[in-house]
N, C-alpha and C positions, 0 to 999 in steps of 0.2 A: 600084822607085824611089819610088813613091807611099809606101810604108810609111816609108822613110828620110826623106822630106820630112814626114810626119806626126810622127815622132819629134822631128825638128829644130825643127819649129814647136811642139810641146809643151815642149821644153827652153828654147828661146830665148825664147818667150813668156812661161814661168812665171818665168824668171831676170831678167826686166826688173824685177821688183819682189820678188825672193825673199828669204825670210828662213828660215834654219835654226833649227828649234825644238829639235831633238835630233839627235844623230848618235852612230854607234859604228864602231870599227875592230876588226878581229880578224885573228889569223894561227892557221891550223889545220894540224896534221900528222896524216896518216892513213897507215896501214899495213894492207894486206890481202892475202890470198892465194888469193882466190877470184874474180877478175874473169874476164869473159868478153870475146871478140873481141880476142884479143892475148895478151901475157903475163900469166899469172894473178897473179903477184906484182908489186905496184906500191907505190910510195909517192907520196902526194899533198901537196902544199903549197898551201894556200889563203889568198888575201887576201880579205877582205870589208869592204864599207863600206855602211852603210845610214844613211838619214836620213829624219826627219820635217820638212816644210818648210810654208811658208805656201800653197804651191800643191798640195801633195800629198806623195808620198813617192818614194823611189829607193833600189834595192838594186843593188849591183854586187859581182861576185866574179870572180876570176881563179884557175883551177886550174892547176897544174903537176905533171903526171903523168910519174914516171920508172919505167920497168921494169927488171927484173933483167937481161932480154935486150938492153938498150941503146936500146929504143924510148923515144921522148920525146913528150909532147903538151902543148899549151897550149889551155886552152878557157876562155872567159869569157862573162859574160852581164851585160847592163845593162837593168834592168827600172824604168823610171819610170812612175809614175801620177799623172795630173793629176785633182785632184779637181773634180767636177761639182756637188756637193751633199752637204751633211750631213742625215741624217734623224733626227728626234727621235722617242722613244717607239716605235722599230722594232727588230727584230732584226737588220735590215741598217742600220748606222749611217753608212754612207758609199757613194757611188757615184763611179766614176773612169772615164776614158779610160785605158787600159792599153796600154803597148807593151812591147817586148823586143827586143833584139839578141843572137844567139848567133853566137859566133866561134870557130872551131876550127882548130887546126893540128897536124897529126900528122906527125912525122919517125922513120920506122921505122928500125931497125938495118940492114935489108936491104930494098932495093927502094925505089921511088918514094914520097915524102910526098905529102900532099894537105891542102887546107883548104877551108873554106865559111864563108859569113855568111848567116845567116837573119834576116829581119825578121818581127815578129809585131805585130799591133795588134788591139785589142779593147776590152772593158770589164771593169771590176773591181768588187769591193765588199769592204767591211769588215762582218763577222758578229760580232755580241756573243753569245758563248756562256759561260755561268757557269763560272768557274775558268780559263778560258784569258786569257792575256795578250793574244793577238791570234789572230784567225782570217780569213783572206783568201780569197776566191774570184775567179778571174780566167778569161775566156774569150777566146781568141785565134783570128784566122785567120793560118796561118802562110804566108809566102812564102818557099819553100826555093830556094835557089841550086841545089841538085842535086835533080833529081826534081820531080814534081808538087807543088802546094801541098796543105795540108790543115788541119786544125783541132786546137787544143789546148786542154784545161781543166786549170788549176793551183789546187791548193790548198795553203794554207801556214798553219801554226800555230805556237804556243808555249804550253806548259802546264807550270807548277811542279807538282811532285810531291814535296811535303815538302821534304826536302834535295836531291832531284834536279830535273833539269830535262829535258823532253821537247819537242823541236821537230823540224820536218821539212817535207816537201812531197810532193805527190802530182801527177804530171803524167800526163795521159791524152791520147795523140795519136792521132788518126783515120787509117785506112788511106788510101793512095792506090794507083795502078797499080803501084808499085814495092815499097811497103812495107807491112806488116801493122799493124794496131793495137798501140800500145805503152803498158803500164802500168808506171809507175816510182814506187814509193813509197820514199823515202830520209829516214831519221829518226836523230835522236841522242839518246841517254840519256846523261847526264852528271852529275858532281858538283863543286862549286866547291871547290878546295882553298885558295883564297886567304885565307880567314879563319883557316885553322890555320897558316900560314906568314907571315903578316904583310903580305900583298899588299893594296892598296886596290882594284886591278882584278881582274877575274874570271879565274881559270885553272881551266879544266874539264879533267878527266880522265874518259874514258868510252868509249862505242862508238858507231860508225855503222853502221846496218844497211841494206843495199840489197836491195829486193826488186823486181826488174825483169823483167817478162814481154815477150818480143820485143824485146830490147836494140836501140835505135836502129831499130826495126821490123822486125828481121831474125827471120823466123818461125823459133820453135823454141829461140831463143837466150834462156834464161832465166837470170838471174844472181841468186844468193842470197850476199851477201857481207857478211862482218862485218869492220870495221875497228877496229884501235886509234884512238883519238882523243885529241890533246892540243890545247886551244884557249885561246888568250889573248887577252883583250880589253884595248884601251888607248884 
């Protein structure tokens, strides 16, 4: 409960005099056939919103996963970061209070469903690396609804590669009494079709690759999953 209170204080306090400097919405379609823990064939529809504000930044996404066997899942994360200070003449350009809410609801075709909500709180940073549009590092304490608490380190990046764009994240979650350590690197390599078809907003075509050891902390469940990706920004 203290994590929820911290997130609410960050959000309400920041919004008292909030100004949005920039924002972006996107919709993504993914199709893959190598998922672990459940049906291997799935379609994923994702809504994302990211914003830079006078108080920090915010990232929200909602995934809707649909499986060929009838299983459905809705997963969402909200990640606000409240800026503590800017740093000049340093590789680390900003420090933040960082929070996260994870929400998951699974409705299997056979058997009972389940859901959980986890709250994470910690510290974040912006790191200046030549060539990258952005690079972030965040460290959290995870308050898990199911099972013991643990820790998580998250890296996020965006890197232009000529006509391509390479972005993604790495999550490393520590073990607890029930779960093993988990390493998840999910990245996207994509090409913007918009200039070729007269669109003013970005329309990406590419692939998403998931390299996930001990998926969800389950020992020995390793996912190597290539997805077709179509992503539209508006």
